[in-house]
Phi, psi and omega in degrees: 000162182291118186294340182274353179234359185248020185292140180283160180293153174289139176233153176243346171230120187275118179275142183281056178230162184295340183248149176264156175219177178266113177233120184248119180212090180243089193281325192239016174218151191292141176246113179243117182277152179303322182300333180284345186265357187244140166274162189244122171223163184229015187265359184254146170275131186262016173282153185301310182299317180295321181291319178299319181291323182296325182266003176079025178258124174287162178293326177296318179295317180297319179297320179296318180294328182271349180073034181231181180272157175298327180301322178297314178301315180299319181294322177296317184294323181276347182085008181293322176228161178266140177288137182290155181304318181292316178295328177296319177297318179294321178295319179299323177295317180296317179295322179296315179294340180267002173103012179289129179302149187290329178291329176292319176297323178299315178298318179300310182297314183299315183299312188275329176291332176298332176299334181258009180081010179266108189277169178299325178299317180291321176301315180299320183290319183284335176090172180299153188300328182257004181280138176240142177298137180276351174232167176308132184281196186276180162270133178252147175239115184251136178195184179231139179058060182297340183280351180291156187302310184292316179295323180295322177293320176300315180296323176299318178295319178295313182302311182296320179293322177296320178296317179298325180280355179078023181259119182253339186272081180230130180241126179257122184238123183258119178276347182049038175083002183267118177290335177294319178292320177301319179298319179295314180296326176298317178299320176298315182299321187289345179248009189249009179051051186296149172279341181165170180217142174240129181247123183254117171080008180275143178268110184289351176283344176289138187303313185293322178294318180296320178295321178299314179300316180300319179296314181297317180295323180294339176263013177060037175261113180296139183227142176234128174264127181248121180110306174202159182197187181297145181302321175239098184300126176297162176302135181091005178229163176214161181232130175243123182238155171268152183278071181295328179299309181294325180297315179292320178298316181296317178298319179295316178299320181295314178299318178298316179297336178273003175102001179281132180240354176233088187251120179254132178263134178250112185246144184242119177066135183272068177248164191307310182302319179293323180297319179297317180296316178299319178296319178298317177295312185298313179299321184287313183293326176290323178295325182278348179092014179268177180277127180274105181228113179242130175250116179270139177217184184234154172292157182302330183259018184276355178085183183271102180224062186301334180288344184266002185210150173289322176224102184304326182273121184300316182293320178295321179298314179298317179295323177299316180295314184293328180288344177288112186292343178277340184289131179250342181207147176242129175255105182273118188271007174205166179294326177298316179297321180296319180296315181291324177296320178298317181298316180297320180297325179286329187274320187272128176265111182272000178091158186288337184262354181268131178302147179288154179270132176268150181236130172232144186229159171245129178158207187281115187288339183302305181284328184293330181254322187266343183248315184292150177223123355288161178303151182256133170290130186208163176262123183285125175260145188278063183295314181299314181297325178296321177298319178294321179293323178299319178297316179298321178294320181294316178297323177293322177298316181297326180269358183053052195252019175203167184279160181304323183290347181268002186276005178227116183232152174242124181278120183287163174294150173296159181301320180254088190260339182265121180250107182285146181280334188292309182231008178079012182293136174261125182257140178294129183298333182282352183268349180253109175208119182234154177235162181294000000 
């Protein structure tokens, strides 16, 4: 679905259900809704071009004040492109200072932020663009696609740990993959006196994410990256990772122990967690004497990056692997890869005399065992435990309660990490160990 229109509602208490809803519970700090800040008139047109004309601002002058080109202003006025959330906030400030009534500004903000999936409820919760919390603000949890299995389990872990710690002021914000929305939320965070921030699944090697982290740290806002983070966490930050290397190594050993000698790994996007999993597979298959074969691909919404993948289309990559008559097993290194591999296995006819391909996956066991048919044998990753650990790390950062070398932790696999598809048996990770 379109990430700019499918954004989930903001929540402040995370319910342990597959769907999100709007739950507002801010017990010990003031909640001022945008609607309370505006007087109401109806005589103004709230389009960008009309508002600039009404306050006597030329498009050239507005472009100069915003530090952008006149062409950008023209495109916003014509509807050719959408104004970014951060530029929209800056424009609203200029219009306010030029005398635009506040209810008209509210209409302007509501109309254009909806283009980015930021609903009126979220606007009300975050407050007016220039408003600052008069007391320390909440802890925010930022991520993308909160409804996905792994992120939902991480959020459950965060929520439960926050409840145990007696912390109620938590706001969960879903960017749905939009860096523009992340940029807007960062701007909000920098003026809100946050108690801390947890970032789920962001790649800190991306320039915009790194710049955001630098800004937050410069304002003494403690930050925890969950899933991946900077190679050397700056002061005031911490990184919580899952042991993807060991998970992939364990899965490879298990397939080898079952007699598979041609195991192909299907990896999605060249980001740190996937790279660690690929390394675990590669080191293990080479140690065992097998053929090291990794097929890199991209998620459907990753854009056109053919240089970054062996087969840019995920479904084509899965079908290519399954069509290889020598392949006996596929190791799917993410839930996306597992879904595409299952689809390819149903679609490709390998013939009656060719052995069937086995599939093993790393990821969220809930859908892999209880939803998928047939169930997928997979290695259970400790997503829930990682969420709890991220909360503990954030509280420790706020209390300045540990040494710098303790700011990067890896959450180990659970003792019973292998979930078999046939009868649901969980196998002890320590019982599978094979050598070449």
